[in-house]
C-alpha positions in Angstrom: 1.0 -20.5 -6.7 -1.1 -17.9 -8.5 -4.9 -18.1 -8.7 -4.7 -18.3 -12.5 -2.5 -21.4 -12.3 -4.7 -23.0 -9.6 -7.8 -22.3 -11.7 -6.3 -23.8 -14.8 -5.2 -27.0 -12.8 -8.7 -27.2 -11.3 -10.3 -27.0 -14.8 -8.0 -29.8 -15.9 -9.1 -31.9 -12.9 -5.7 -31.9 -11.2 -6.6 -30.0 -8.1 -9.6 -28.8 -6.2 -9.9 -25.1 -5.4 -10.8 -24.0 -1.9 -14.4 -22.9 -1.8 -16.0 -19.9 -0.2 -17.2 -20.2 3.5 -20.2 -22.5 3.8 -23.7 -21.0 4.2 -24.6 -22.2 7.7 -26.9 -19.4 8.6 -28.8 -16.8 6.7 -26.9 -13.5 6.6 -26.0 -10.5 4.6 -22.4 -9.5 4.3 -20.8 -6.4 2.8 -19.1 -7.6 -0.3 -17.4 -4.4 -1.4 -18.0 -1.1 0.3 -15.6 1.8 -0.3 -16.6 4.7 1.9 -13.7 6.8 0.7 -14.9 7.0 -2.9 -17.8 9.0 -4.2 -19.3 6.5 -6.6 -22.2 4.0 -7.1 -21.1 0.4 -7.4 -23.5 -1.9 -9.2 -23.9 -5.1 -11.2 -21.5 -7.5 -9.3 -20.0 -10.7 -10.7 -18.2 -12.8 -8.1 -16.1 -15.8 -9.0 -17.1 -19.3 -7.6 -14.2 -19.2 -5.1 -15.2 -15.6 -4.1 -11.6 -14.3 -4.8 -12.3 -12.2 -8.0 -14.9 -9.5 -8.2 -16.0 -7.5 -11.2 -18.6 -4.7 -11.1 -19.8 -1.5 -12.8 -18.7 1.7 -11.1 -20.7 4.9 -11.8 -18.5 7.9 -11.1 -17.9 11.3 -12.7 -20.6 10.6 -15.3 -18.9 7.4 -16.4 -20.0 3.8 -16.2 -16.9 1.7 -16.1 -16.0 -2.0 -15.7 -13.7 -2.5 -12.7 -12.2 -5.5 -11.0 -10.5 -6.5 -7.8 -9.1 -9.6 -6.2 -8.2 -11.0 -2.8 -5.9 -13.8 -1.6 -8.5 -15.5 0.7 -12.2 -15.1 1.6 -11.1 -13.9 5.0 -9.5 -10.8 3.5 -11.3 -7.7 2.1 -11.1 -6.9 -1.6 -8.5 -4.4 -2.6 -9.0 -1.1 -4.5 -10.4 -1.9 -8.0 -8.7 -1.6 -11.3 -10.5 -0.1 -14.3 -10.6 -2.5 -17.2 -8.8 -1.4 -20.3 -12.0 -2.3 -22.1 -13.9 0.6 -20.5 -14.8 3.6 -22.6 -17.2 5.0 -19.9 -20.4 3.3 -21.2 -20.1 -0.3 -20.0 -21.8 -2.5 -17.5 -23.4 -5.9 -16.6 -20.2 -8.0 -16.5 -20.6 -11.8 -16.7 -17.7 -14.2 -16.8 -18.0 -17.8 -18.0 -17.2 -20.7 -15.6 -13.8 -21.3 -17.2 -12.9 -17.7 -16.4 -11.9 -17.0 -20.0 -14.8 -15.0 -21.5 -16.3 -11.7 -20.3 -19.7 -10.8 -21.5 -20.9 -7.2 -20.9 -22.9 -4.4 -22.4 -21.7 -1.2 -24.1 -23.8 1.8 -25.0 -23.3 4.3 -27.8 -23.1 7.2 -25.4 -24.4 7.5 -21.9 -28.1 7.1 -23.0 -27.6 5.2 -26.3 -28.8 1.8 -27.3 -27.0 -1.0 -25.6 -25.3 -4.0 -27.3 -23.7 -7.1 -26.0 -20.0 -7.6 -26.3 -17.6 -10.5 -25.5 -14.0 -10.3 -24.6 -11.4 -13.0 -23.8 -8.3 -13.6 -21.7 -5.7 -16.4 -22.0 -5.7 -17.3 -18.3 -8.6 -17.1 -15.7 -7.2 -14.0 -14.0 -6.4 -10.4 -14.9 -8.0 -8.1 -17.5 -9.7 -9.0 -20.8 -9.0 -7.9 -24.3 -10.2 -8.2 -27.9 -13.9 -7.2 -27.2 -16.2 -8.0 -30.1 -19.9 -7.1 -30.7 -21.8 -10.4 -30.7 -24.8 -9.0 -32.7 -27.3 -8.6 -29.9 -28.2 -4.9 -30.2 -30.8 -3.6 -27.9 -30.0 -6.2 -25.2 -28.2 -5.2 -22.0 -27.4 -8.1 -19.7 -26.7 -11.8 -20.1 -26.1 -14.9 -18.1 -25.0 -18.3 -19.4 -25.3 -21.9 -18.0 -22.2 -23.8 -17.0 -22.0 -25.5 -20.4 -22.3 -22.2 -22.2 -25.2 -23.4 -24.4 -28.1 -21.6 -22.9 -28.4 -17.8 -22.2 -30.9 -15.7 -20.4 -30.9 -12.1 -21.6 -32.7 -8.9 -20.8 -34.0 -6.1 -23.1 -36.2 -3.2 -22.2 -37.6 -4.8 -19.1 -38.3 -8.2 -20.7 -36.4 -11.5 -20.2 -35.7 -14.1 -22.9 -33.9 -17.4 -23.2 -32.1 -18.7 -26.3 -29.7 -21.7 -26.9 -26.9 -22.6 -29.3 -25.5 -25.9 -30.4 -21.9 -25.3 -29.4 -19.8 -22.7 -27.6 -18.2 -21.7 -30.9 -21.6 -20.8 -32.4 -23.3 -17.4 -32.1 -26.4 -17.1 -30.0 -29.5 -16.2 -32.1 -31.3 -12.9 -31.6 -34.2 -13.6 -29.2 -37.7 -13.4 -30.7 -41.1 -12.8 -29.1 -41.5 -16.6 -28.8 -38.4 -16.7 -26.6 -39.8 -14.5 -23.9 -39.9 -16.2 -20.5 -43.5 -16.6 -19.1 -44.9 -13.3 -20.5 -47.0 -11.5 -17.9 -45.8 -13.8 -15.1 -42.0 -13.6 -15.1 -41.4 -11.1 -17.9 -43.7 -8.2 -17.4 -41.7 -5.2 -18.7 -40.1 -4.4 -15.4 -37.3 -7.0 -15.2 -33.6 -6.8 -15.7 -30.3 -8.4 -14.9 -31.0 -12.2 -14.9 -28.5 -14.6 -13.4 -29.0 -18.3 -14.3 -28.0 -21.3 -12.2 -25.2 -23.6 -13.4 -27.8 -26.3 -14.4 -30.2 -23.8 -16.0 -33.0 -24.9 -13.6 -33.5 -21.5 -12.0 -32.5 -17.9 -12.2 -32.5 -14.7 -10.1 -33.5 -11.3 -11.5 -34.5 -7.8 -10.5 -38.0 -6.5 -10.8 -38.6 -2.7 -10.5 -41.8 -1.1 -9.2 -43.4 2.1 -10.6 -41.0 4.2 -8.4 -38.0 2.3 -9.9 -37.3 0.5 -6.6 -35.8 -2.9 -7.2 -36.7 -6.3 -5.7 -34.8 -9.5 -6.2 -36.8 -12.6 -7.2 -36.0 -16.1 -8.3 -37.8 -18.2 -10.9 -37.8 -22.0 -11.2 -39.8 -25.0 -12.3 -41.1 -25.8 -15.8 -41.2 -22.6 -17.8 -39.7 -20.8 -14.8 -43.2 -19.9 -13.6 -42.5 -20.6 -9.9 -41.6 -17.2 -8.4 -40.0 -16.5 -5.0 -39.2 -13.1 -3.6 -36.1 -12.4 -1.5 -37.5 -9.2 -0.2 -38.2 -10.5 3.3 -34.8 -12.2 3.6 -32.9 -9.2 2.4 -34.8 -6.9 4.8 -34.0 -3.7 3.1 -37.3 -1.9 3.8 -37.8 0.8 1.2 -34.3 0.5 -0.2 -33.7 -0.8 -3.7 -32.0 -4.2 -4.1 -31.1 -5.5 -7.6 -28.7 -6.7 -10.2 -28.3 -10.1 -8.5 -25.6 -12.7 -9.4 -26.6 -16.2 -8.3 -23.6 -18.2 -7.2 -23.0 -21.5 -8.9 -23.6 -23.3 -5.5 -27.2 -21.8 -5.6 -26.7 -20.7 -1.9 -25.4 -17.1 -2.2 -26.5 -14.1 -4.2 -24.2 -11.1 -4.8 -26.3 -7.9 -5.3 -26.3 -4.1 -5.2 -28.3 -2.0 -2.8 -28.7 1.6 -1.7 -29.8 0.5 1.8 -26.9 2.5 3.3 -27.2 5.5 0.9 -25.1 5.1 -2.3 -25.3 1.9 -4.2 -22.8 -0.6 -2.8 -22.3 -4.4 -3.1 -23.5 -7.1 -0.7 -23.6 -10.8 -0.4 -26.7 -12.8 0.7 -26.2 -16.3 2.1 -29.3 -18.3 2.4 
């Protein structure tokens, strides 16, 4: 039975999908490393069952959305497929929990202003189509709660949160009042937020003056309780960033240049 059919049955409450291996010890695993390809792989999105992986591949002056799958968590991911949506200026993929919507950014040229787009697919597997601009120009990465009603979004090093009343409604453009704990969480050096399923916490990247990234998490009222994962990740002077917090709250997919070129890793706490 295909993963798409299994996922559809799971969403209907008919079956339970097998989960990823449990986090019994703290460890860092290679999520996707392709030594035979000259590229930088960044901004991972990993499905809850750990069988579908989307990320941004920087290669030959192009930033493309690519995806790959595997049949079980014991197997490596195969060679990625470039999404038909890619024009060479896309990144920051985020897929909703039903597997049917892909949110991503697209720039007008390699250094142009980003804008947020949304694409759809009929079943929770395969490529997406019908990309539309959702009217959030100047914003570059998003993450939604399980119910799809709350979004954390980044722009120019600042983080914001906004809500909508239904999944059919558009998200409002964030205003200054929507910035998350200015000067504490959002300081002008943050990007790529990833919110938990219940909206109680989120992970994000903070860059120092040398553009070296560190992954932190924020929780508590107003998200003012900060925790750094720098010690756990143990990357020394390497740059870690672009985290994706798993819905179980126990694992974080991220990109790092700890081995040279940017590649994808999985931290299990």
